VOBA-1610 file (N, C-alpha, C; in pm, whole numbers, padded with zeros to 5 digits, always signed):
BEGIN
Met-01432+00756-01438Met-01416+00802-01299Met-01534+00750-01217Pro-01524+00629-01159Pro-01636+00573-01084Pro-01655+00646-00951Pro-01775+00691-00922Pro-01797+00766-00798Pro-01819+00675-00678Ala-01813+00735-00562Ala-01849+00667-00437Ala-01974+00733-00381Ser-02056+00654-00316Ser-02170+00711-00246Ser-02133+00746-00103Ala-02022+00689-00055Ala-01973+00719+00079Ala-01824+00688+00084Leu-01751+00766+00164Leu-01609+00742+00189Leu-01580+00771+00335Val-01534+00671+00407Val-01501+00686+00549Val-01349+00673+00564Pro-01281+00777+00610Pro-01136+00768+00630Pro-01103+00679+00749Leu-01000+00596+00735Leu-00961+00504+00842Leu-00813+00522+00872Trp-00781+00633+00933Trp-00645+00659+00980Trp-00625+00597+01118Asp-00727+00603+01200Asp-00722+00544+01333Asp-00709+00392+01320Arg-00606+00336+01382Arg-00578+00194+01362Arg-00686+00104+01420Ala-00735+00139+01538Ala-00840+00057+01599Ala-00968+00062+01517Ala-00998+00178+01458Ala-01119+00191+01378Ala-01113+00103+01254Glu-00996+00101+01189Glu-00985+00015+01070Glu-00996-00132+01109Trp-00927-00173+01214Trp-00933-00312+01254Trp-01076-00355+01287Ser-01146-00272+01364Ser-01283-00304+01401Ser-01372-00318+01278Arg-01353-00229+01182Arg-01436-00233+01061Arg-01405-00358+00978Arg-01277-00391+00966Arg-01240-00511+00891Arg-01299-00637+00956Leu-01279-00651+01086Leu-01326-00771+01154Leu-01479-00779+01150Asn-01546-00666+01167Asn-01692-00665+01163Asn-01744-00708+01026Met-01675-00666+00918Met-01718-00706+00785Met-01712-00858+00769Val-01606-00920+00822Val-01593-01065+00813Val-01701-01132+00897Glu-01721-01083+01017Glu-01815-01147+01110Glu-01960-01133+01067Thr-01991-01030+00988Thr-02130-01009+00945Thr-02155-01052+00801Ala-02052-01099+00733Ala-02071-01144+00595Ala-02168-01262+00591Arg-02253-01264+00490Arg-02353-01369+00478Arg-02344-01445+00346Ser-02282-01387+00245Ser-02278-01451+00114Ser-02134-01475+00068Phe-02055-01368+00058Phe-01915-01386+00018Phe-01828-01280+00085Leu-01701-01312+00094Leu-01602-01221+00153Leu-01470-01243+00079Thr-01417-01137+00021Thr-01288-01143-00048Thr-01191-01048+00018Leu-01069-01094+00039Leu-00967-01014+00105Leu-00834-01039+00035Thr-00766-00931-00004Thr-00633-00942-00063Thr-00533-00869+00026Thr-00413-00925+00036Thr-00310-00864+00119Thr-00172-00907+00071Phe-00070-00835+00114Phe+00068-00870+00079Phe+00116-00985+00164Tyr+00087-00978+00296Tyr+00123-01090+00382Tyr+00045-01085+00513Ile+00043-01198+00580Ile-00024-01213+00710Ile+00080-01262+00810Glu+00076-01205+00930Glu+00156-01260+01039Glu+00065-01339+01132His+00117-01443+01191His+00041-01522+01288His+00060-01459+01425Asp-00003-01342+01443Asp+00013-01265+01565Asp-00124-01231+01621Ser-00133-01130+01708Ser-00259-01097+01773Ser-00361-01038+01677Tyr-00325-01016+01552Tyr-00421-00971+01449Tyr-00442-01079+01344Gly-00337-01140+01299Gly-00353-01245+01200Gly-00435-01363+01252Arg-00413-01403+01377Arg-00485-01518+01432Arg-00636-01494+01437Pro-00683-01384+01499Pro-00829-01365+01504Pro-00891-01341+01367Leu-00818-01279+01277Leu-00871-01259+01143Leu-00891-01392+01073Leu-00792-01481+01081Leu-00804-01612+01018Leu-00913-01694+01085Ala-00927-01680+01217Ala-01035-01752+01286Ala-01171-01701+01239Ala-01183-01570+01218Ala-01309-01514+01170Ala-01339-01558+01027Leu-01236-01567+00944Leu-01256-01614+00807Leu-01302-01760+00808Leu-01242-01842+00893Leu-01282-01982+00902Leu-01426-01994+00950Ala-01463-01916+01051Ala-01601-01919+01100Ala-01699-01876+00992Ala-01661-01775+00914Ala-01747-01730+00805Ala-01765-01841+00702Gln-01657-01907+00665Gln-01666-02015+00567Gln-01756-02127+00619Arg-01744-02159+00745Arg-01822-02268+00803Arg-01971-02235+00812Arg-02007-02106+00816Arg-02149-02073+00818Arg-02205-02050+00678Gly-02124-02079+00575Gly-02174-02075+00440Gly-02128-01959+00356Val-02041-01873+00409Val-01988-01761+00332Val-01879-01813+00238Arg-01880-01768+00114Arg-01773-01804+00021Arg-01654-01711+00045Val-01552-01764+00109Val-01435-01684+00149Val-01323-01701+00047Gln-01268-01589+00004Gln-01151-01589-00083Gln-01043-01502-00018Leu-00929-01562+00008Leu-00814-01492+00066Leu-00700-01499-00034Leu-00655-01382-00078Leu-00544-01374-00174Leu-00422-01315-00104Val-00315-01394-00095Val-00190-01353-00031Val-00081-01356-00137Asp+00009-01259-00133Asp+00120-01261-00227Asp+00226-01360-00181Ala+00270-01446-00272Ala+00366-01550-00235Ala+00500-01489-00191Phe+00550-01391-00266Phe+00677-01328-00228Phe+00661-01250-00098Gly+00553-01175-00087Gly+00529-01097+00034Gly+00521-01185+00158Gln+00457-01301+00143Gln+00445-01390+00258Gln+00580-01448+00297Arg+00665-01479+00199Arg+00800-01525+00232Arg+00878-01415+00302Leu+00864-01292+00251Leu+00934-01178+00310Leu+00886-01155+00453Gly+00754-01157+00473Gly+00697-01137+00606Gly+00728-01252+00700Gly+00760-01369+00642Gly+00788-01485+00725Gly+00910-01468+00814Val+01001-01381+00774Val+01122-01362+00856Val+01088-01296+00989Leu+00969-01234+00998Leu+00928-01169+01122Leu+00867-01268+01221Met+00842-01392+01175Met+00777-01492+01259Met+00875-01601+01301Thr+00845-01667+01411Thr+00924-01782+01453Thr+00883-01903+01370Thr+00962-02008+01381Thr+00929-02131+01310Thr+00792-02183+01353Ala+00763-02173+01482Ala+00634-02219+01534Ala+00520-02135+01478Gln+00540-02005+01467Gln+00436-01918+01413Gln+00410-01948+01265Arg+00516-01972+01190Arg+00499-02005+01048Arg+00422-02136+01032Ala+00452-02233+01118Ala+00381-02361+01111Ala+00234-02343+01150Ala+00208-02262+01250Ala+00070-02239+01293Ala-00008-02164+01186Leu+00056-02069+01118Leu-00010-01997+01009Leu-00044-02093+00896Ala+00049-02179+00860Ala+00022-02276+00755Ala-00094-02367+00792Ala-00101-02406+00918Ala-00211-02491+00964Ala-00345-02418+00955Asp-00347-02291+00992Asp-00472-02213+00986Asp-00517-02194+00841Leu-00423-02170+00751Leu-00458-02154+00610Leu-00510-02286+00553Met-00449-02396+00594Met-00495-02527+00549Met-00636-02556+00602Ala-00662-02516+00727Ala-00796-02536+00784Ala-00900-02458+00705Leu-00866-02338+00664Leu-00959-02257+00585Leu-00985-02324+00450Gln-00880-02375+00388Gln-00897-02445+00262Gln-00979-02573+00278Ser-00953-02647+00384Ser-01025-02772+00407Ser-01173-02749+00429Ala-01207-02630+00482Ala-01347-02595+00504Ala-01415-02546+00376Gly-01337-02534+00268Gly-01394-02491+00141Gly-01354-02351+00100Gly-01278-02282+00182Gly-01235-02147+00147Gly-01129-02149+00038Gln-01124-02044-00040Gln-01022-02031-00143Gln-00905-01951-00087Val-00791-02016-00075Val-00668-01949-00033Val-00577-01945-00155Arg-00563-01828-00213Arg-00484-01812-00335Arg-00352-01743-00300Arg-00247-01789-00364Arg-00115-01726-00349Arg-00074-01672-00484Tyr-00058-01540-00491Tyr-00024-01482-00621Tyr+00123-01508-00652Val+00148-01568-00769Val+00283-01598-00816Val+00293-01550-00961Pro+00385-01461-00995Pro+00398-01415-01133Pro+00434-01531-01227Glu+00405-01512-01353Glu+00425-01617-01452Glu+00572-01642-01482Arg+00652-01537-01493Arg+00790-01551-01539Arg+00886-01587-01426Trp+00986-01671-01460Trp+01086-01708-01360Trp+01160-01585-01309Ala+01197-01494-01399Ala+01272-01374-01358Ala+01190-01289-01262Gln+01060-01282-01284Gln+00974-01205-01194Gln+00971-01269-01055Arg+00959-01399-01052Arg+00956-01468-00922Arg+01090-01454-00850Ala+01199-01463-00925Ala+01333-01457-00865Ala+01365-01318-00810Leu+01305-01215-00869Leu+01340-01078-00832Leu+01233-01009-00748Gly+01141-01085-00692Gly+01045-01027-00598Gly+00920-00971-00661Gly+00881-01024-00777Gly+00755-00980-00837Gly+00637-01030-00756Gly+00530-00953-00755Gly+00413-00994-00678Gly+00301-00893-00687Gln+00208-00903-00593Gln+00097-00810-00587Gln+00091-00750-00447His+00069-00618-00442His+00078-00542-00317His-00052-00468-00287Val-00160-00505-00357Val-00289-00434-00345Val-00368-00493-00229Lys-00433-00404-00150Lys-00509-00447-00033Lys-00655-00406-00048Ile-00742-00504-00076Ile-00885-00480-00094Ile-00961-00582-00009Gln-01064-00537+00060Gln-01154-00628+00132Gln-01296-00588+00100Val-01380-00685+00063Val-01517-00653+00020Val-01608-00771+00051Ser-01733-00739+00081Ser-01834-00844+00103Ser-01962-00806+00030Glu-02061-00894+00040Glu-02188-00868-00029Glu-02263-00748+00028Ala-02220-00697+00143Ala-02286-00581+00203Ala-02265-00454+00121Gly-02170-00457+00025Gly-02153-00344-00065Gly-02047-00243-00024Glu-01971-00274+00081Glu-01863-00186+00124Glu-01729-00251+00092Ala-01634-00169+00051Ala-01497-00217+00029Ala-01402-00135+00115Ile-01302-00201+00172Ile-01195-00134+00244Ile-01071-00143+00155Phe-01009-00028+00132Phe-00896-00017+00041Phe-00789+00066+00110Gly-00666+00015+00116Gly-00567+00093+00188Gly-00425+00042+00175Ser-00347+00073+00279Ser-00201+00051+00274Ser-00152-00063+00360Gly-00231-00106+00459Gly-00180-00195+00562Gly-00189-00343+00528Asn-00106-00421+00597Asn-00110-00566+00588Asn-00177-00622+00713Leu-00195-00753+00718Leu-00263-00816+00832Leu-00160-00854+00936Thr-00110-00753+01005Thr-00002-00771+01102Thr-00019-00675+01219Lys+00042-00710+01329Lys+00043-00620+01444Lys+00113-00489+01411Ser+00217-00497+01326Ser+00288-00375+01288Ser+00193-00274+01224Ser+00101-00321+01142Ser+00010-00231+01072Ser-00099-00175+01161Phe-00131-00245+01270Phe-00242-00199+01354Phe-00198-00145+01490Glu-00074-00167+01528Glu-00027-00112+01656Glu+00105-00038+01643Gly+00164-00038+01526Gly+00294+00026+01510Gly+00292+00137+01408Trp+00304+00101+01281Trp+00319+00198+01174Trp+00192+00281+01151Asn+00213+00401+01096Asn+00100+00478+01043Asn+00052+00411+00914Glu-00079+00397+00900Glu-00140+00340+00781Glu-00263+00423+00746Tyr-00302+00418+00619Tyr-00424+00488+00581Tyr-00507+00399+00488Ala-00635+00386+00523Ala-00730+00313+00441Ala-00859+00393+00435Val-00945+00355+00342Val-01079+00414+00335Val-01179+00301+00318Ala-01299+00323+00371Ala-01412+00235+00345Ala-01503+00309+00247Val-01533+00246+00135Val-01610+00312+00030Val-01731+00228-00008Arg-01832+00297-00060Arg-01952+00233-00113Arg-01983+00297-00248Gly-02069+00232-00325Gly-02111+00287-00452Gly-02038+00223-00569Pro-02049+00283-00689Pro-01990+00225-00809Pro-01839+00200-00800Ile-01768+00273-00716Ile-01624+00248-00703Ile-01597+00105-00656Val-01690+00047-00580Val-01671-00090-00531Val-01666-00187-00649Thr-01751-00164-00750Thr-01748-00250-00868Thr-01613-00239-00939Ala-01559-00118-00948Ala-01427-00100-01010Ala-01320-00175-00933Leu-01328-00174-00802Leu-01229-00244-00720Leu-01237-00395-00742Ile-01357-00452-00741Ile-01366-00597-00756Ile-01334-00639-00900Asp-01361-00553-00996Asp-01327-00587-01134Asp-01175-00595-01154Ser-01100-00532-01067Ser-00954-00533-01080Ser-00891-00657-01016Leu-00969-00739-00948Leu-00912-00855-00880Leu-00843-00951-00976Gly-00895-00962-01096Gly-00835-01053-01192Gly-00692-01017-01227Ala-00657-00890-01216Ala-00521-00847-01249Ala-00421-00887-01143Ile-00468-00928-01026Ile-00376-00962-00916Ile-00397-01105-00866Gly-00459-01188-00949Gly-00470-01328-00915Gly-00597-01371-00846Gly-00691-01280-00829Gly-00817-01315-00765Gly-00929-01323-00867Glu-01048-01351-00818Glu-01164-01353-00906Glu-01289-01334-00821Ile-01400-01303-00886Ile-01525-01291-00815Ile-01633-01360-00897Asp-01719-01432-00829Asp-01828-01502-00895Asp-01915-01404-00972Ala-01958-01444-01092Ala-02035-01355-01177Ala-02164-01309-01110Ala-02230-01399-01038Ala-02354-01362-00970Ala-02327-01262-00858Asp-02218-01284-00784Asp-02181-01190-00678Asp-02149-01053-00736Arg-02078-01054-00847Arg-02042-00928-00912Arg-02167-00855-00959Ala-02262-00927-01019Ala-02384-00865-01068Ala-02466-00807-00953Ala-02473-00879-00841Ala-02549-00830-00726Ala-02486-00704-00667Leu-02353-00706-00656Leu-02284-00588-00604Leu-02301-00469-00697Asp-02291-00493-00827Asp-02304-00385-00924Asp-02444-00325-00919Ala-02546-00410-00908Ala-02683-00359-00899Ala-02702-00274-00773Gln-02644-00321-00663Gln-02653-00246-00537Gln-02581-00113-00550Ala-02462-00114-00612Ala-02384+00008-00628Ala-02458+00109-00716Arg-02518+00060-00824Arg-02592+00149-00913Arg-02713+00209-00844Ala-02777+00129-00761Ala-02894+00179-00689Ala-02854+00288-00589Glu-02738+00271-00525Glu-02690+00371-00430Glu-02643+00497-00502Gly-02589+00478-00624Gly-02535+00593-00696Gly-02413+00649-00625Gly-02390+00776-00641Gly-02276+00839-00576Gly-02240+00969-00643Asp-02193+01066-00564Asp-02155+01195-00618Asp-02014+01236-00575Leu-01935+01136-00525Leu-01798+01165-00486Leu-01707+01102-00591Pro-01654+01184-00684Pro-01573+01128-00794Pro-01439+01076-00746Leu-01402+00958-00796Leu-01275+00897-00761Leu-01210+00841-00888Asp-01080+00862-00901Asp-01001+00792-01002Asp-00945+00667-00937Tyr-00945+00557-01011Tyr-00886+00434-00961Tyr-00782+00387-01061Trp-00657+00374-01013Trp-00548+00329-01099Trp-00491+00200-01043Leu-00470+00103-01129Leu-00404-00021-01090Leu-00316-00066-01205Cys-00195-00108-01172Cys-00105-00164-01271Cys-00033-00283-01211Asn-00034-00395-01283Asn+00047-00511-01247Asn+00153-00527-01353Pro+00276-00478-01328Pro+00380-00483-01432Pro+00417-00625-01471Asn+00391-00722-01384Asn+00424-00860-01417Asn+00346-00910-01538Arg+00232-00850-01564Arg+00150-00892-01678Arg+00193-00825-01808Leu+00288-00732-01798Leu+00330-00654-01915Leu+00470-00689-01962Gln+00540-00774-01889Gln+00682-00796-01914Gln+00708-00925-01992Gly+00826-00932-02051Gly+00869-01050-02125Gly+00949-01144-02038Leu+01031-01226-02102Leu+01105-01330-02031Leu+01199-01273-01925Gly+01252-01153-01949Gly+01345-01093-01854Gly+01277-01030-01734Gly+01146-01030-01732Gly+01075-00970-01620Gly+01110-00823-01606Pro+01143-00778-01485Pro+01172-00637-01464Pro+01309-00591-01513Ile+01397-00686-01547Ile+01533-00648-01588Ile+01527-00573-01721Gly+01565-00447-01716Gly+01566-00364-01835Gly+01429-00327-01889Trp+01325-00351-01811Trp+01189-00323-01858Trp+01166-00173-01874Lys+01116-00130-01989Lys+01091+00011-02017Lys+00944+00035-02049Gly+00858-00056-02006Gly+00716-00042-02037Gly+00647+00065-01954Arg+00519+00082-01982Arg+00439+00184-01913Arg+00378+00127-01786Asn+00389+00202-01680Asn+00317+00173-01556Asn+00223+00289-01533Glu+00094+00264-01547Glu-00003+00372-01538Glu+00002+00444-01404Val+00020+00368-01296Val+00021+00431-01164Val+00140+00524-01150Thr+00258+00479-01192Thr+00376+00566-01187Thr+00355+00690-01273Glu+00300+00672-01391Glu+00278+00786-01479Glu+00180+00886-01419Arg+00075+00835-01356Arg-00021+00926-01291Arg+00044+00999-01174Met+00131+00931-01102Met+00204+00996-00993Met+00290+01110-01047Ile+00361+01085-01156Ile+00446+01188-01216Ile+00361+01306-01262Glu+00247+01279-01326Glu+00159+01387-01370Glu+00112+01471-01251Ala+00079+01404-01141Ala+00032+01477-01023Ala+00142+01565-00966Val+00263+01509-00956Val+00375+01586-00902Val+00406+01705-00994Asp+00404+01682-01124Asp+00432+01790-01218Asp+00324+01898-01217Ser+00205+01864-01169Ser+00097+01963-01165Ser+00104+02053-01043Ala+00187+02017-00943Ala+00195+02094-00819Ala+00250+02234-00847Arg+00187+02333-00789Arg+00230+02472-00805Arg+00271+02537-00674His+00219+02488-00564His+00248+02552-00435His+00304+02452-00332Thr+00232+02343-00312Thr+00274+02247-00210Thr+00261+02104-00262Leu+00347+02018-00209Leu+00342+01876-00242Leu+00384+01799-00117Val+00298+01708-00073Val+00327+01624+00043Val+00319+01478-00001Ile+00419+01400+00037Ile+00423+01258+00003Ile+00453+01179+00130Thr+00378+01070+00151Thr+00413+00976+00258Thr+00440+00840+00194Ser+00538+00770+00248Ser+00575+00639+00195Ser+00652+00565+00303Phe+00657+00432+00292Phe+00730+00355+00393Phe+00875+00400+00396Tyr+00944+00388+00283Tyr+01076+00449+00265Tyr+01075+00514+00128Phe+01117+00640+00124Phe+01106+00719+00002Phe+01228+00694-00086Lys+01214+00605-00183Lys+01323+00569-00274Lys+01262+00541-00412Pro+01198+00641-00471Pro+01119+00619-00592Pro+01204+00587-00715Val+01137+00529-00815Val+01199+00508-00945Val+01249+00643-00997Lys+01354+00643-01076Lys+01423+00767-01114Lys+01330+00870-01177Ala+01240+00829-01265Ala+01152+00927-01331Ala+01065+00999-01231Leu+01023+00929-01126Leu+00940+00992-01023Leu+01024+01079-00930Leu+01144+01034-00898Leu+01235+01117-00819Leu+01266+01246-00894Asp+01289+01237-01023Asp+01318+01356-01103Asp+01200+01453-01101Ala+01078+01400-01103Ala+00960+01487-01098Ala+00953+01562-00965Val+00986+01493-00855Val+00987+01558-00724Val+01093+01668-00720Leu+01210+01640-00775Leu+01315+01742-00779Leu+01273+01861-00865Arg+01206+01833-00978Arg+01157+01944-01062Arg+01061+02032-00984Ala+00973+01969-00909Ala+00877+02047-00830Ala+00949+02138-00731Ala+01046+02084-00661Ala+01119+02164-00563Ala+01196+02278-00631His+01254+02250-00746His+01333+02352-00816His+01246+02465-00870Arg+01119+02438-00898Arg+01033+02548-00947Arg+00962+02620-00833Gly+01001+02590-00710Gly+00953+02667-00596Gly+00841+02602-00518Val+00801+02480-00550Val+00699+02410-00473Val+00757+02369-00337Arg+00680+02391-00234Arg+00720+02343-00100Arg+00692+02193-00094Val+00798+02114-00093Val+00785+01968-00097Val+00820+01911+00041Glu+00730+01828+00093Glu+00753+01759+00220Glu+00738+01609+00197Val+00834+01533+00247Val+00831+01387+00239Val+00833+01332+00380Phe+00734+01249+00411Phe+00727+01181+00540Phe+00748+01031+00516His+00853+00976+00576His+00873+00833+00564His+00933+00780+00695Ser+00984+00659+00694Ser+01021+00591+00817Ser+01166+00615+00858His+01187+00613+00987His+01321+00621+01045His+01395+00489+01023Arg+01524+00496+01031Arg+01607+00376+01012Arg+01569+00266+01109Asp+01525+00301+01230Asp+01495+00200+01332Asp+01354+00145+01323Ala+01274+00195+01228Ala+01134+00151+01221Ala+01120+00009+01169Leu+01221-00039+01097Leu+01220-00176+01044Leu+01334-00251+01113Pro+01303-00325+01218Pro+01411-00382+01301Pro+01492-00490+01232Thr+01438-00555+01129Thr+01509-00667+01068Thr+01627-00624+00981Thr+01620-00504+00922Thr+01727-00456+00834Thr+01713-00306+00815Asp+01826-00240+00786Asp+01820-00097+00756Asp+01845-00071+00608Leu+01843-00175+00524Leu+01875-00156+00383Leu+01774-00068+00311Ala+01645-00078+00347Ala+01545+00007+00282Ala+01571+00153+00314Trp+01608+00181+00438Trp+01641+00320+00476Trp+01766+00365+00403Ile+01866+00280+00392Ile+01989+00316+00321Ile+01958+00353+00176Ala+01870+00275+00112Ala+01832+00306-00026Ala+01766+00443-00036Ala+01687+00477+00066Ala+01625+00610+00068Ala+01727+00719+00098Ala+01814+00694+00195Ala+01912+00794+00235Ala+02010+00828+00124Ala+02027+00737+00028Ala+02117+00763-00084Ala+02072+00881-00168Ser+01943+00916-00161Ser+01891+01031-00237Ser+01874+01155-00153Tyr+01910+01149-00026Tyr+01893+01266+00061Tyr+01970+01387+00009Gly+02092+01366-00043Gly+02173+01478-00089Gly+02103+01565-00190Pro+02064+01513-00306Pro+01996+01597-00406Pro+01861+01648-00359Leu+01789+01571-00279Leu+01659+01617-00230Leu+01676+01738-00137Leu+01766+01726-00041Leu+01789+01836+00052Leu+01846+01958-00019Ala+01934+01935-00115Ala+01991+02047-00191Ala+01884+02121-00269Ala+01779+02050-00312Ala+01671+02114-00387Ala+01570+02183-00296Gly+01585+02163-00165Gly+01493+02227-00071Gly+01381+02139-00022Val+01384+02010-00056Val+01282+01917-00007Val+01300+01896+00143Arg+01189+01902+00216Arg+01193+01878+00360Arg+01160+01732+00384Ile+01251+01662+00450Ile+01239+01518+00472Ile+01218+01492+00621Tyr+01115+01414+00652Tyr+01083+01381+00791Tyr+01083+01230+00808Glu+01142+01183+00918Glu+01145+01041+00950Glu+01060+01014+01073Asn+00980+00909+01064Asn+00895+00871+01177Asn+00952+00746+01243Arg+00975+00753+01373Arg+01040+00642+01443Arg+00951+00518+01453Arg+00819+00537+01457Arg+00730+00421+01462Arg+00725+00351+01326Gly+00731+00430+01220Gly+00717+00376+01085Gly+00603+00443+01013Glu+00630+00498+00896Glu+00528+00566+00814Glu+00496+00475+00696His+00393+00394+00710His+00360+00295+00607His+00242+00339+00520Ser+00189+00458+00544Ser+00082+00510+00458Ser+00143+00548+00323Lys+00057+00555+00220Lys+00101+00595+00087Lys+00005+00704+00040Ile+00045+00828+00059Ile-00042+00944+00035Ile+00033+01046-00049Val-00038+01108-00142Val+00013+01223-00217Val-00089+01334-00205Leu-00045+01452-00166Leu-00132+01568-00152Leu-00072+01683-00232Val-00149+01732-00330Val-00100+01837-00420Val-00180+01965-00397Asp-00108+02072-00362Asp-00168+02206-00347Asp-00287+02206-00252Asp-00288+02114-00155Asp-00397+02102-00057Asp-00533+02085-00123Ala-00536+02040-00249Ala-00663+02035-00323Ala-00686+01903-00394Trp-00586+01818-00400Trp-00598+01688-00469Trp-00520+01587-00388Ala-00578+01468-00371Ala-00511+01366-00291Ala-00523+01230-00357Ala-00420+01149-00340Ala-00421+01009-00382Ala-00373+00925-00265Phe-00423+00803-00257Phe-00389+00715-00144Phe-00414+00570-00185Gly-00337+00480-00126Gly-00352+00340-00160Gly-00233+00259-00118Ser-00179+00177-00212Ser-00074+00082-00178Ser+00063+00117-00235Tyr+00070+00217-00322Tyr+00193+00245-00398Tyr+00302+00306-00311Asn+00403+00226-00279Asn+00521+00280-00213Asn+00608+00351-00316Phe+00677+00454-00274Phe+00767+00524-00365Phe+00900+00449-00367Glu+00905+00346-00452Glu+01023+00262-00464Glu+01023+00199-00603Asp+01140+00151-00644Asp+01151+00088-00775Asp+01059-00032-00788Ala+01046-00111-00682Ala+00964-00232-00688Ala+00818-00199-00718Ala+00770-00085-00670Ala+00631-00046-00696Ala+00610-00016-00844His+00718+00016-00913His+00708+00048-01056His+00721-00075-01144Asp+00815-00165-01114Asp+00844-00272-01210Asp+00833-00414-01156Arg+00790-00431-01029Arg+00781-00567-00976Arg+00649-00597-00906Leu+00583-00498-00851Leu+00464-00523-00770Leu+00340-00458-00831Ala+00230-00531-00830Ala+00102-00471-00864Ala+00065-00372-00753Glu+00027-00252-00792Glu-00008-00147-00697Glu-00135-00075-00745Ala-00204-00012-00651Ala-00327+00059-00686Ala-00342+00183-00599Met-00406+00285-00654Met-00432+00411-00583Met-00571+00462-00618Leu-00632+00530-00523Leu-00752+00609-00545Leu-00712+00756-00538Ala-00778+00840-00616Ala-00746+00983-00617Ala-00872+01065-00635Ser-00871+01187-00581Ser-00988+01274-00592Ser-00952+01418-00558Arg-01034+01509-00612Arg-01029+01649-00573Arg-01143+01685-00479Asp-01231+01592-00454Asp-01347+01619-00371Asp-01303+01644-00226Ala-01361+01744-00164Ala-01323+01780-00028Ala-01344+01665+00070Arg-01441+01578+00042Arg-01467+01465+00133Arg-01353+01365+00132Ala-01275+01363+00025Ala-01156+01278+00019Ala-01030+01353+00060Val-01026+01484+00029Val-00904+01562+00054Val-00895+01610+00199Asp-01005+01652+00257Asp-01000+01710+00393Asp-00942+01614+00497Pro-00977+01484+00495Pro-00912+01393+00592Pro-00761+01386+00573Ile-00715+01397+00449Ile-00570+01395+00423Ile-00505+01522+00478Leu-00571+01635+00462Leu-00518+01759+00519Leu-00499+01745+00670Ala-00596+01685+00737Ala-00586+01667+00881Ala-00473+01570+00917Ile-00456+01465+00839Ile-00348+01369+00864Ile-00212+01437+00850Val-00195+01513+00744Val-00067+01580+00722Val-00036+01677+00835Glu-00136+01751+00878Glu-00113+01844+00989Glu-00073+01767+01114Gly-00134+01651+01136Gly-00096+01569+01250Gly+00046+01516+01239Leu+00088+01480+01119Leu+00225+01432+01100Leu+00326+01541+01131Arg+00294+01663+01094Arg+00386+01773+01122Arg+00404+01794+01272Arg+00300+01764+01351Arg+00306+01785+01496Arg+00349+01659+01571Asp+00358+01548+01503Asp+00385+01419+01567Asp+00521+01423+01637Pro+00525+01397+01769Pro+00655+01399+01838Pro+00748+01287+01793Gly+00693+01184+01726Gly+00777+01077+01675Gly+00841+01107+01542Thr+00810+01226+01487Thr+00863+01267+01357Thr+00976+01367+01376Ser+01086+01346+01309Ser+01199+01440+01317Ser+01244+01475+01175Glu+01285+01600+01157Glu+01327+01646+01026Glu+01474+01613+01003Val+01505+01571+00882Val+01642+01544+00841Val+01698+01670+00775Thr+01810+01717+00824Thr+01877+01833+00765Thr+02014+01791+00715Arg+02074+01875+00633Arg+02208+01842+00584Arg+02308+01834+00699Asp+02293+01923+00798Asp+02382+01917+00914Asp+02364+01786+00990Leu+02239+01744+01005Leu+02213+01620+01077Leu+02271+01501+01000Ala+02257+01501+00869Ala+02312+01392+00788Ala+02463+01384+00801Arg+02527+01501+00813Arg+02673+01502+00827Arg+02717+01442+00961Gln+02625+01438+01058Gln+02658+01387+01190Gln+02630+01238+01206Trp+02582+01174+01100Trp+02562+01030+01108Trp+02694+00962+01145Pro+02689+00853+01219Pro+02813+00779+01249Pro+02883+00737+01120Ala+03013+00726+01127Ala+03092+00691+01009Ala+03043+00560+00946Arg+03003+00465+01030Arg+02956+00337+00978Arg+02832+00354+00892Val+02742+00444+00937Val+02618+00468+00861Val+02650+00537+00729Arg+02735+00639+00732Arg+02771+00709+00609Arg+02838+00613+00510Thr+02920+00524+00562Thr+02988+00428+00475Thr+02888+00333+00411Arg+02791+00286+00488Arg+02690+00193+00434Arg+02604+00262+00328Val+02569+00388+00352Val+02489+00461+00253Val+02569+00477+00123Ala+02696+00512+00135Ala+02780+00530+00016Ala+02804+00398-00056Arg+02819+00290+00020Arg+02853+00161-00040Arg+02733+00094-00103Tyr+02619+00096-00031Tyr+02505+00018-00076Tyr+02395+00100-00143Gly+02400+00233-00129Gly+02297+00316-00188Gly+02285+00302-00338Arg+02396+00270-00403Arg+02395+00255-00549Arg+02313+00134-00593Phe+02283+00045-00498Phe+02203-00076-00531Phe+02056-00057-00492Lys+02010+00067-00495Lys+01874+00101-00452Lys+01769+00013-00520Trp+01788-00018-00647Trp+01688-00095-00722Trp+01659-00229-00653Trp+01760-00286-00589Trp+01744-00416-00526Trp+01686-00407-00387Met+01676-00286-00331Met+01638-00273-00190Met+01504-00203-00172
//
């Protein structure tokens, strides 16, 4: 359980953006950043420009982007934007920066959307930013996201995990960061879980895979430990069956379960992710789970148990998070980690953009929507 010497909650979108950009602009030795995808928009452009400027002043820049995620995010950009993004990435590489694209080893994994979904940013200054968002306008001006800035020994644990998702860190940089972290110490205990299922699978990749995913298992343990309250936030709530069953067990034993996720209109390109989530509304509502949809988009990944334990990071409650994507979470019982989550949850309950889904409301969906949920919901694994 590596501790932190400091933890700064970054729920405010402007605060996270400012902290990320400042870390790049003040880096002097190295800067590593991992993400699912980048858009060539009002956030991606200045971030890439800052990375290029850092590389040109002698900073060793490493940018790790998921190949599948970038293809998926590419549908949100125009042809001109995709070309401009490619040019900016090439400029960074030409200046000596490392631009890595994570690609799973197996053909089946690549064909079925395997990749890495972990978001870590760290420099020689000894601070790491860890959270849910991507480098897009949606993450900084649209959806709810949650990240933390941490210092101390937990930073060493974060950088040591880069190898599992296609990145690396220079041995000298790692030793310097570790020495700094040890000198700072820390008294805020944190659990760090990361699993890349692509490294555990055979030729069939995720098809029929029955292996262990530590993050999923820890999520199930946390849900099963709930005695009074359980709050979950996710982009779209469509968890792997074992995790869905744990949530239903919690509700059936009398735990007040609240799920906050995105409205059907929050993802303008397609409603299939919402349909996959809506396919489970029946049993969830019947068990007493309270489901809330946010019209802007709820992209944070938070679990709060009995108002006393919290986990947060990149893990979406979906099948892909279990068997196709590398995911990571931080967890703690310390009030310095839990209290900000309590405030966030209270804010979500009051958010005018959040509306509760009831069985009566579901019955009033247009016939076309009900038909699509019935027809395509059975293919949740693919969505």
